[in-house]
C-alpha positions in Angstrom: -2.7 -14.2 25.7 -1.1 -10.8 24.8 -3.4 -7.8 25.1 -2.0 -5.8 22.2 -4.1 -6.6 19.1 -1.1 -6.8 16.8 0.7 -9.2 19.1 -2.5 -11.4 19.2 -2.8 -11.4 15.4 0.9 -12.1 15.0 0.6 -15.1 17.3 -2.3 -16.5 15.3 -0.4 -16.0 12.0 2.8 -17.6 13.4 0.8 -20.8 14.0 -0.8 -20.7 10.6 2.3 -19.8 8.5 3.9 -23.2 9.2 7.4 -21.9 9.5 7.2 -19.3 6.7 9.3 -16.2 7.6 8.0 -13.4 5.5 10.5 -10.7 4.7 8.3 -8.5 2.6 4.6 -7.5 2.9 2.5 -6.0 0.2 -0.7 -4.1 0.7 -2.8 -4.5 -2.4 -4.8 -1.5 -3.7 -8.3 -1.4 -5.3 -8.6 -3.9 -8.1 -5.1 -5.3 -7.5 -6.1 -8.3 -5.4 -5.3 -10.6 -8.3 -1.6 -10.1 -7.7 -1.9 -12.5 -4.8 -2.8 -15.3 -7.2 0.8 -15.4 -8.4 2.1 -16.3 -4.9 3.3 -19.9 -4.6 2.5 -22.4 -1.8 -0.3 -20.1 -0.6 -1.6 -19.9 2.9 -4.8 -17.9 3.1 -6.1 -16.3 6.3 -9.3 -14.2 6.3 -9.1 -10.9 8.2 -12.0 -11.9 10.4 -9.7 -14.5 12.0 -7.2 -11.7 13.0 -8.0 -9.4 15.9 -8.0 -5.7 15.0 -7.8 -6.2 11.2 -10.3 -3.9 9.5 -13.7 -5.0 8.1 -13.7 -4.7 4.3 -16.8 -3.1 2.9 -15.2 -1.6 -0.3 -15.5 -3.4 -3.6 -12.1 -4.5 -4.9 -10.8 -5.4 -1.4 -11.3 -9.1 -0.5 -10.4 -9.0 3.2 -7.9 -11.7 3.4 -4.2 -12.3 3.8 -2.2 -14.5 1.4 1.3 -15.8 2.5 3.7 -17.8 0.4 6.6 -17.2 -1.9 7.0 -14.7 -4.8 10.2 -14.2 -6.8 11.9 -16.6 -4.4 11.1 -14.4 -1.3 8.7 -15.3 1.5 6.0 -12.7 1.3 2.6 -11.7 2.7 0.0 -10.0 0.6 -2.8 -8.1 2.3 -6.0 -7.7 0.2 -8.1 -5.2 2.0 -7.3 -1.9 3.9 -9.0 0.8 5.9 -9.9 4.1 4.3 -10.5 7.5 6.0 -14.0 7.8 4.6 -15.0 4.6 6.4 -14.5 6.4 9.7 -12.8 3.4 11.4 -10.7 3.6 14.6 -7.0 4.1 14.3 -6.3 0.5 15.1 -7.7 -0.4 11.6 -4.6 1.2 10.2 -2.1 0.4 12.9 -2.8 -3.3 13.6 -2.2 -4.8 10.2 1.1 -3.0 9.8 2.3 -3.6 13.3 1.4 -7.3 12.9 3.7 -7.5 9.9 6.5 -5.9 12.1 6.0 -8.5 14.8 6.2 -11.3 12.2 9.7 -10.0 11.3 8.8 -8.3 8.0 11.4 -5.7 7.0 9.9 -4.1 3.9 6.3 -2.9 3.3 5.3 -2.3 -0.3 2.2 -0.1 -0.5 0.2 -0.2 -3.7 -2.9 1.8 -4.7 -5.1 2.9 -7.5 -4.8 6.7 -8.2 -5.8 9.5 -10.5 -3.1 11.2 -12.4 -2.6 15.0 -12.3 -0.4 14.8 -15.4 -1.7 14.1 -18.9 1.6 12.5 -19.8 1.1 9.8 -17.2 -2.2 8.2 -18.2 -4.3 5.2 -17.3 -2.5 1.9 -17.1 0.9 3.5 -16.1 2.6 2.7 -12.8 4.0 5.6 -10.7 6.7 5.1 -8.1 5.8 7.1 -5.1 8.7 9.5 -4.2 6.9 11.2 -1.3 3.4 12.0 0.0 1.2 14.8 1.0 -1.3 14.0 3.8 -4.6 15.9 3.3 -6.8 13.2 5.0 -7.4 15.4 8.0 -6.1 12.6 10.3 -3.0 10.8 11.4 -3.1 7.1 12.5 -0.7 7.8 15.4 -3.2 10.1 17.1 -3.9 9.1 20.7 -1.6 7.6 23.3 1.8 6.5 21.9 2.9 2.9 22.2 6.6 3.3 22.8 7.2 -0.4 22.1 6.7 0.3 18.4 8.2 3.8 18.1 8.7 7.3 19.4 6.0 9.9 20.1 7.3 12.1 17.2 8.6 9.9 14.4 10.7 11.4 11.7 9.2 11.1 8.2 12.4 12.0 6.3 12.8 9.5 3.4 9.4 8.1 4.2 9.7 6.1 0.9 13.1 4.4 1.2 15.5 5.8 -1.5 17.4 2.5 -1.9 14.1 0.6 -2.5 13.1 3.2 -5.0 16.4 2.7 -6.9 15.8 -1.1 -6.8 12.3 -0.7 -8.2 13.5 1.5 -11.0 16.1 -1.2 -11.9 13.5 -3.9 -11.7 11.2 -1.9 -14.0 13.9 -1.5 -16.6 14.6 -5.2 -16.6 10.9 -5.9 -16.9 10.6 -3.3 -19.7 8.0 -1.3 -17.7 7.9 2.5 -18.2 7.8 3.5 -14.5 6.7 7.1 -13.8 7.7 8.9 -10.6 5.9 11.4 -8.4 4.3 12.6 -5.2 1.1 10.9 -4.0 -1.5 13.1 -2.3 -4.0 11.4 0.0 -7.6 12.8 -0.2 -10.2 11.6 2.3 -13.1 10.8 -0.1 -15.5 9.1 -0.7 -16.4 11.8 -3.2 -13.9 12.4 -5.9 -12.1 15.7 -6.1 -13.3 18.9 -7.7 -11.5 20.5 -10.6 -10.5 23.4 -8.3 -9.0 21.0 -5.8 -7.1 19.2 -8.5 -5.6 22.6 -9.6 -4.6 23.3 -6.0 -3.0 19.8 -5.7 -1.0 20.4 -8.8 0.4 23.6 -7.2 1.3 21.6 -4.1 3.5 19.4 -6.3 1.3 16.3 -6.4 1.6 13.8 -9.3 -1.3 11.5 -8.3 -4.2 11.6 -5.9 -5.9 8.7 -4.1 -7.7 7.8 -0.8 -5.2 5.4 0.9 -1.6 4.5 1.5 -0.4 7.5 3.6 -1.7 6.2 7.0 0.0 2.8 6.5 3.3 4.6 5.5 3.1 6.6 8.7 2.5 3.6 10.9 5.2 1.6 9.1 7.9 4.3 9.5 6.9 4.7 13.1 7.7 1.0 13.8 10.9 0.9 11.7 9.7 -0.8 8.5 11.2 0.3 5.2 8.5 1.5 2.8 8.1 1.6 -1.0 5.0 2.9 -2.8 3.5 2.1 -6.2 0.4 3.7 -7.7 -1.5 2.2 -10.6 -2.9 5.2 -12.6 -6.5 4.4 -13.3 -7.7 7.7 -14.6 -6.9 11.3 -15.3 -8.1 13.5 -12.4 -11.1 15.8 -12.7 -10.4 18.7 -15.0 -7.4 16.8 -16.6 -9.2 14.2 -18.7 -12.3 14.1 -20.9 -14.4 11.8 -18.6 -15.4 12.0 -14.9 -13.6 9.4 -12.6 -15.6 6.5 -11.2 -14.9 3.5 -8.9 -16.0 1.1 -11.7 -13.3 2.6 -14.0 -10.8 2.4 -11.1 -11.4 -1.3 -10.7 -11.4 -2.1 -14.4 -8.1 -0.3 -15.2 -6.4 -1.6 -12.0 -7.5 -5.1 -12.9 -5.9 -4.8 -16.4 -2.7 -3.3 -15.0 -2.4 -5.9 -12.2 -0.3 -8.2 -14.5 2.2 -5.5 -15.1 2.3 -4.7 -11.4 2.9 -8.4 -10.6 5.8 -8.6 -13.1 7.4 -5.5 -11.5 7.0 -6.9 -8.0 8.3 -10.4 -9.0 11.4 -8.9 -10.6 11.9 -6.6 -7.6 11.8 -9.5 -5.2 13.8 -11.8 -7.4 16.8 -9.4 -7.2 16.3 -8.1 -3.7 19.6 -7.9 -1.9 20.2 -10.0 1.2 19.1 -8.5 4.5 21.4 -5.7 5.9 
């Protein structure tokens, strides 16, 4: 049996997927697990069956993988992810993404729940991630580099694929969804940000703030996956709105917005061009 955890997980999934060849993988953010319910011909695999996949102790993350077809495309949806505040080893970020790469996935769509730094982009809106700022205080590629996946010093130019962003904008117009656009800033948590921090983040050019996504984007780009990012805005950040943010609010708003996100993803996949 291969020693690399991603190779071991990929081997298990290849047996369970019954010939399915996923081209796109979607990591589902807090409260967005319901999107997986729209996948046809579902094959469900719990994370506990996959070596190196993270334990999921955060409400709104179910800890399972759902494979099947969405919008006519073979896909995998991952409901559950590692967060910096859980203090998990780097493999918790690396193994799920690298497993997707070993399965032949070409595109990774990262979704998340985030707080908006702009009053004009309020709760319930979807923001297309143009770029990110990493303030997590960590990088998932720390430690020895595995050259079989990528170089020691990967380039993060166009971390969020420009062509995928254009395709998502077109899909949003067809689905009549008002898609916002901005830079996502990753904050370690688990405490929410202070008003002073939010003011600083605005000066850095951030449009939304959350506690995920960036590590997976880094790992994905390191191993050659094309990446797209979508944030569901669940609240106005501290000092921007009238009420303080809470995880309960995050889950409630994300749950309501999940249907809109599912429409956007289905339309995006339905019109995805053939492989290059």
